[in-house]
N, C-alpha and C positions, 0 to 999 in steps of 0.2 A: 280346962284344956290350957296349957300355959299359952302364953303370945307365941314363943317361938313353934311351937308344936302349930299352931293357928296359921300361921306364916308358912309354914313349909308346905301345909294343906292346901291352903291357896296356891303357891307357886305349882305344884302337883298337878290340880286341876286345871292351871293356865297353859302349864307344858302340854300336857293331857288334848287339852285342847289343841292348843296349835298343831300339834304333829296327825291331831286328826285334819286338818285343815290341808293341811301343807300334803296328806297323802290324796285329798280329793281335788285340789288343785294338780298333782303329777297324772293321775289318771285321766284326767280330762281330757287332755286327746286322744286318750287311747277308748274313746265309747265310739264305736260305728257308726256312721251318718248313711241309711238309705234314703231311696227314693221310691215310692207310690207311684206305680209306672201308668197306671189312671192318668197322673198329669200329664203324659205326653198325648191323650188322645188317640187319634189316628194313626200315626206315626205308629206307632206298635202294631196295630192289625195292620197297616201296609207293608214295614219293613222292621218287623221285630229283629232280626240279626243285626244291621246296621242301627238302627236306634239304641240297643243294647250295647253296644261298642262306643257310640256318642256320652251314654250315660256312667262309663267306667273311664273314658278319657277327661270328663269331667272332674272325676277323684270322688264319686260315691263307691260305699263300700259294698252294699247290699242292695237289693231290690223287696219291695212287695208286690203280689199280683191280684187282683182283684179276681173273683171267682169268677165271675161272667165279664166277656162272653168265655174265657180261656176252659171251664170246665165244659163247657161244648164242643171242644175244639178236637179233632182227631189224635190218638196217642200218639201218631208218629211225629207229628207236627208241633207236640209238644216235646216230646225228646230232641229235637232239634234243637229250639229255645234251651231246655238244660244244656244240651253240648254247648252252645256259644256261652250259656252263663258260667258253665266248667271252664270253657278257654278263655274267658275275661277274669278268672277269679272275682265272680260277682256270684254272692250266694243270694238265693231266694228262701228269706228265713220264716214268711210267714205268707198267709193272703187272707183273704176278708171278704165277706160277701152278708148278702141279705138272707131273710127265713128261709127262702126255697134249697138255700144252699145246706140246709142243717137238718131235711127233713128225706127220706125216701131214696129217691134216686139222686134227687140234689146233692144227696149228702154222700151216696156212693162214687158218684164222677168227681164232687168237690176232694174226698180223698184220696182216690186217683189221681186229679190234677195234683196236688200235694205229694204225692207220692215221686212224681216222676221227676218234678220242678225241685223236692227236694226240701220241702218247706215242712214245719215239724209244729205249726201251731195254725191255727183256724180261729178267726177272727169276726165274732157279729160285730155287725155296725151299726145297729140299734136292738132296742128294746121292742115289747110290743107294739105292734100297730092300732092307730083306733078302728074302732070297729065302724064299717060304713066309707072306709076307704080316705083320704085326708082330705075331699071337700068340705063343701058348708054343711053336708048333715052328715061327716064324720063326730061320731061319742068319744071323748076322752077315754084314755087307759086308765083302767082302775087298780087296784091291788089284784083283785082276780085277776086280772089280763097278766099283770106281772110272774103271778104262779101259773100259768097255765104255757107263760115261755120260758118259764125254768121247768116248768115238767119236759117241755120240747130239749130243751140245750139239755138237760140230766142224760135223756137217751143221745143225743149226739157226743157228749161228755166220753160216756162210757163205748161208743165206737171209736173217737178217736184214741183213747186209751189204749185201747185194744192194737191198734197201730201206729201205736208211741209217737202218738199227737198231743197235741193239748190245747182246750179252748180257751180263749180270748175274748175281749170285749172294747169296742169302742165305744166313749160316749159322745154324745152330743148334751148341748144344754138341759136337758127336762129332769136328766138322772138325778141333778143338783136341787132340782124343786121340791116342796113339800108334795106329798099324795098322798089323802087321806090321814096326815100325822107323820107320815115319814118319807124320807129321800129314796127314790130307789139307789142309789149309791151306795146304803149301808145295806140295803137288802145285797147288792150285789156283792159289796166286800165280805158278807157273812156266808156267802153262797161257794163252795168249795168244788164246782166243776169250772170254776171260774179262776183260770191260775194264772193268765198273761192280757192283763189289764196293758190299752195303747190309750193312754192321756191324750184327748186332744185338746190341746191347752188353748184353742182359739175357741173352742165351745165354751169350755171352763169357764173363760175368762168374760165371754159372753154373757153366761148366766151369774155375773157377780161372784163366782163362787172361786174359793183361794188353791193356786193346782197345789202348793206344799203341803195343805191339809190332807187334799187328796193322796200323795204322796206316802204322808203318813198314816192314813186310814187303811191304804191298802200297800202299807210297806212291805217288799218281798215280793209282790205279786205285778208289780207294774214294770212291765217287758220293752216297753217304750212309749218315749215320748214324740206325739206327733208336732211338730216345731213350728207352729203358726202364732198370727200375732191379733188382739184385737183392739182400734183405736189407741195403739200403741202402750198397753196396760200391762204388758209382758214386766215381773222383773227377774229379769234372765239369770244375774247372777243367784239370786235365790234360789229359781228353778234347778239350774244348774246343779248346784247344792244338796238341794232336798233331793233329785233323780239320781245322782251318785252318791251321796252318801250310803248309807246305812240299806241294804236291801236296793244295792245299784243297780239301774235299768241296764240292759244286755245292747239297745242301738236306739239310734234316733231315727226318725222318718219325716223325710218333708212330702208337702202332698199339694194336688194344684188347688191355686185361691178359691174362695166361695164363700158368698155370705158374707162376706166383710172379712173374713178370715183371710190374712198372706201374712207375707213373710218380706215381699220387695213388690212396691207398686207396678202394675198392670201397665204397659203400652206395647201394643200392635197384638197377634197373634201367632208369636213363635213361641210354641211350648219346649222347643228344646233349649232357647236361649232363656226363657224363664227359668225351667230346671237349675242351669247354671247360675246364673244370677242368686237363686234364694241358697242355692250350698254355698256360694263365697261370701254372700251376707254372714249365711248362718255359721262359717269358721270364724269367722271376724269376731262375730257374736261371744264365740266360745273358746277364745282364748284363753 
């Protein structure tokens, strides 16, 4: 290879990388930012219409609902919420729930909830539960527990697909830890029923895991990133680049601060104010 050809090739590679970086920067402001309405606590249950109007006024682009308690609400009441969302141009893209939302009557109610709200994704917020509950007598989850969980989720995914919806997963820290020589994260990545992962950045960091690796392992399957930090460990520029590069995410989500995971330090009890401050801070990070 001639020196001129090698130089030309290096210039081409450098130019291509620069173009890709520029495209990511241009797209950065185009990724919607949503709010998990559970972050608003009793405000949503007491005054859903007024609370959603406050959310829209803050500048949020979309919302995510928990399946409980809303899966138990009467359809007429849910339709009122949908009418409010439509009037505010504030779509509900997803709902999230525990295992009760994925089996039997719970799944039927959750699918109806999604239909009414217009959500196309149902997100499982955790994997299999320890046998014996969460107390001192709880037995650790095993690989067999994950296999049983996947069987339940497969049945749920088939029903969701029939309703033109998809199955998602919201991680905690346990999915990044070795279990009998395997990481649950890798089992999840290989499972074709899960096509919409919601990366909880705070839990990922708390597990000393790499969110950039998460985006690579699950390229094309990461629908959303839950914007939280843990002890200031988030490398936001790297996270944004990984999330908005190949397999670009569809939206970010801001959620309630818990377990030492948050964007903005909390003072007082005004959940509406917390949601506003979180959004303002995230937009500063995401410039």
